[in-house]
C-alpha positions in Angstrom: -145.2 176.9 134.4 -147.9 178.5 132.1 -147.5 178.4 128.4 -146.6 181.7 126.8 -149.5 183.3 124.9 -149.2 183.4 121.2 -150.4 186.2 119.0 -151.2 183.8 116.1 -153.6 180.8 116.5 -152.2 177.4 117.3 -151.8 174.4 115.1 -155.3 172.9 115.7 -157.2 176.1 114.8 -155.0 177.0 111.9 -155.1 173.5 110.5 -158.9 173.4 110.9 -159.5 176.7 109.1 -157.1 175.6 106.3 -158.8 172.2 105.8 -162.3 173.9 105.9 -161.4 176.6 103.4 -159.7 174.1 101.0 -162.7 171.8 101.2 -165.2 174.6 100.4 -163.2 176.2 97.7 -161.3 173.3 96.1 -162.3 169.8 97.2 -166.1 170.2 97.1 -166.3 171.8 93.7 -164.0 169.2 92.2 -165.9 166.4 93.9 -169.2 167.7 92.5 -167.5 167.8 89.0 -166.4 164.1 89.2 -169.8 163.0 90.6 -171.6 164.7 87.8 -169.3 163.1 85.3 -169.9 159.7 86.9 -173.5 159.9 85.7 -172.4 159.3 82.1 -170.8 155.9 82.7 -167.4 154.9 81.2 -168.8 154.2 77.7 -170.5 157.6 77.3 -167.5 159.4 79.0 -165.0 158.0 76.5 -167.4 158.6 73.7 -167.6 162.3 74.6 -163.9 162.9 75.1 -162.9 161.0 72.0 -165.5 162.6 69.7 -164.0 164.6 66.8 -165.3 167.9 68.1 -163.8 167.6 71.6 -160.6 165.9 70.5 -159.9 168.7 67.9 -160.5 171.4 70.5 -158.4 169.7 73.1 -155.5 169.2 70.7 -155.6 172.8 69.6 -155.8 174.0 73.2 -152.8 171.9 74.2 -150.8 172.9 71.2 -151.5 176.7 71.6 -150.9 176.6 75.3 -147.6 174.8 74.8 -146.4 177.3 72.2 -147.4 180.2 74.4 -145.7 178.8 77.5 -142.5 178.1 75.6 -142.6 181.7 74.2 -143.1 183.0 77.7 -140.1 181.1 79.0 -137.8 182.7 76.5 -139.3 186.3 76.7 -140.0 186.0 80.5 -136.4 185.0 81.2 -135.1 188.0 79.2 -137.4 190.4 81.0 -136.7 189.0 84.4 -132.9 189.2 83.7 -133.2 192.8 82.7 -135.3 193.8 85.7 -133.2 191.7 88.1 -129.7 192.7 86.9 -129.9 196.2 85.6 -131.0 199.6 86.9 -132.5 202.1 84.4 -135.0 204.9 84.5 -138.1 203.0 83.3 -137.4 199.8 85.3 -140.2 200.5 87.9 -142.7 201.3 85.1 -141.9 198.1 83.2 -142.0 196.1 86.5 -145.5 197.4 87.2 -146.7 196.7 83.6 -145.7 193.1 84.0 -148.4 192.6 86.6 -151.1 194.2 84.4 -152.5 190.9 83.1 -153.1 189.9 86.8 -155.4 192.9 87.3 -156.8 193.5 83.9 -160.1 191.7 83.2 -159.6 189.0 80.6 -162.5 190.3 78.5 -160.8 193.7 78.3 -157.5 192.0 77.2 -159.4 190.0 74.6 -161.1 193.0 73.1 -157.8 195.0 73.1 -155.9 192.2 71.4 -158.5 191.5 68.8 -158.8 195.2 68.0 -155.0 195.5 67.7 -154.4 192.4 65.6 -157.6 192.4 63.4 -157.1 192.9 59.7 -158.3 196.5 60.1 -156.3 197.0 63.3 -153.0 198.8 63.7 -150.6 195.8 63.8 -152.9 193.4 61.9 -153.4 195.7 59.0 -149.7 196.5 58.8 -148.7 192.8 58.9 -151.3 192.0 56.3 -149.8 194.7 54.0 -146.4 193.1 54.3 -147.8 189.8 53.2 -147.4 188.1 56.6 -147.9 184.3 56.5 -147.3 181.5 58.9 -148.1 177.7 59.0 -150.0 175.9 61.7 -150.3 172.1 62.1 -153.6 170.3 62.1 -154.2 166.7 63.0 -155.8 164.5 60.3 -155.2 161.1 61.8 -153.5 157.9 60.5 -156.5 156.8 58.6 -155.8 159.4 55.9 -152.7 157.8 54.6 -151.8 155.0 57.0 -148.6 154.8 58.9 -146.6 155.8 55.8 -147.7 159.4 55.9 -147.5 161.9 58.8 -150.9 162.4 60.5 -150.4 166.2 60.4 -151.1 168.6 57.6 -150.0 172.3 57.6 -152.4 175.2 57.0 -151.0 178.6 56.0 -152.7 181.6 57.6 -152.5 185.2 56.5 -154.0 186.8 59.6 -153.5 186.9 63.3 -157.0 187.6 64.7 -159.5 184.8 64.1 -156.5 182.4 63.6 -154.2 180.2 65.8 -151.5 182.8 66.2 -154.0 185.2 67.8 -154.9 182.5 70.4 -151.2 182.0 71.2 -150.7 185.7 71.7 -153.7 185.9 74.0 -152.4 182.9 76.1 -148.9 184.4 76.1 -150.3 187.7 77.4 -152.0 186.2 80.4 -149.2 183.8 81.2 -146.2 186.0 80.9 -146.3 187.4 84.6 -146.2 183.8 85.9 -142.8 183.3 84.4 -141.3 186.7 85.2 -142.5 186.7 88.8 -141.1 183.2 89.3 -137.7 183.7 87.8 -137.0 187.4 88.8 -136.5 186.7 92.5 -134.1 183.9 91.8 -132.0 186.2 89.4 -131.9 188.9 92.1 -130.6 186.4 94.7 -127.9 185.0 92.4 -124.4 185.6 93.6 -122.1 187.1 90.9 -119.0 185.7 92.6 -119.2 182.4 90.7 -119.8 184.2 87.4 -116.8 186.4 88.0 -114.6 183.5 88.9 -115.7 181.6 85.7 -114.9 184.7 83.7 -111.5 185.0 85.3 -110.8 181.4 84.3 -111.5 182.3 80.7 -115.1 181.2 80.3 -117.1 183.1 77.7 -120.5 184.6 78.4 -122.4 181.7 76.8 -120.4 179.2 78.8 -121.1 181.1 82.0 -124.8 181.3 81.3 -125.1 177.6 80.3 -122.9 176.1 83.1 -123.4 178.6 86.0 -126.6 180.6 85.6 -129.0 178.2 83.8 -128.7 175.4 86.4 -129.7 177.8 89.1 -132.6 179.1 87.1 -133.9 175.8 85.8 -136.3 175.0 88.7 -137.8 178.4 88.5 -138.1 178.3 84.7 -139.9 174.9 85.0 -142.2 176.3 87.6 -143.0 179.4 85.5 -143.5 177.2 82.4 -145.9 174.9 84.3 -147.9 177.9 85.6 -148.1 179.6 82.2 -149.1 176.3 80.6 -151.9 175.6 83.1 -153.2 179.2 82.8 -153.3 178.8 79.0 -155.2 175.5 79.2 -158.0 177.1 81.3 -158.0 180.5 79.6 -161.3 181.7 78.1 -162.1 185.4 78.4 -159.1 186.8 76.5 -159.2 184.0 73.9 -162.8 184.0 72.9 -162.7 187.5 71.3 -159.6 186.9 69.2 -160.3 183.3 68.2 -163.9 183.8 67.1 -166.5 181.1 66.7 -164.4 179.1 64.2 -163.8 175.3 64.1 -160.0 175.7 63.5 -159.5 178.0 66.5 -162.0 176.6 69.0 -160.6 175.9 72.4 -161.8 173.4 75.0 -163.4 176.0 77.2 -165.6 177.1 74.2 -166.7 173.5 73.8 -167.7 173.3 77.5 -169.8 176.5 77.2 -171.5 175.3 74.0 -172.4 172.0 75.5 -174.1 173.8 78.4 -175.8 176.4 76.4 -176.9 174.4 73.3 -178.8 171.3 74.1 -178.3 169.8 70.7 -174.5 169.5 71.1 -174.5 167.8 74.5 -175.6 167.9 78.1 -174.3 169.4 81.3 -172.8 166.0 82.1 -171.0 165.9 78.7 -169.5 169.3 79.6 -168.2 168.0 82.9 -166.5 165.2 81.0 -164.5 167.7 78.9 -163.8 169.6 82.1 -162.5 166.4 83.8 -160.3 165.8 80.8 -158.8 169.3 81.0 -158.3 168.8 84.8 -156.5 165.5 84.3 -154.3 167.0 81.5 -153.4 170.0 83.8 -152.7 167.7 86.7 -150.5 165.3 84.6 -148.5 168.2 83.2 -148.0 169.8 86.6 -147.0 166.5 88.1 -144.5 165.9 85.2 -143.0 169.4 85.7 -142.7 168.9 89.4 -140.9 165.6 88.9 -138.5 167.3 86.5 -137.9 170.1 89.0 -136.9 167.6 91.7 -134.7 165.7 89.3 -133.0 168.9 88.2 -132.6 170.0 91.8 -131.0 166.7 92.8 -128.7 166.8 89.8 -127.6 170.3 90.7 -127.1 169.4 94.3 -125.0 166.4 93.3 -122.8 168.6 91.0 -122.4 171.2 93.8 -121.4 168.5 96.3 -119.0 166.9 93.9 
């Protein structure tokens, strides 16, 4: 009996194409990155990634990315809830605008944001006239005051562009679609029967959201948070314009570019060491988020079974 012809290719061909493509696009570039970094040796590698310049940029990048990702979780959940639960005239327009950061060149986004939030810009000038101020933490180390004092000091800024808040806004801009597009399908598939049953039993809106809706959305929220955080860690185009060439707003990607372009500050191998550090940080964060997702899914399944 002859086997029935398939329209799609079989497992062998599909698997071969998949492995070849992943090798060319992902594995080979990453292997080249690690091989180039190996030229430094362990002593030089740790010397590069623990230097004051690199450590300061990496700390700022991680902090700004974390703040932007947390902001995107809150705002993205609200937007996804509105788009997934309600019907109104401008719903399709807003839904299309959410995807704009995917298609918009990051350099264009950076110029637009820096123009808008500059001290002479529309929002930047208005906020400056209102006396807008905000604090931002900076690491100073334990050597300053020993273990008796906190190793963080706060700097007060009076502007958004060329300041930490501008970097956070740029990272939030490019990371928002990841949260909305991850959470929105889950909200649309949620059954309202359980919510209505909880309301019938006397539960308030906050109780329904906390006990019924949030457990269902938790895995999607964690996924969106991880994607937005990873995007913020590697962002460059939209951040470079609004951050400027300032030590207090320098991100890790800027350090890599400077090490490659300016021979006095490092070599190409030094730049790959910083890149490997960012890659390891992103991988560790994604791994931690995936483990939390699985734990949340198991806990939710256990509650449902019980």
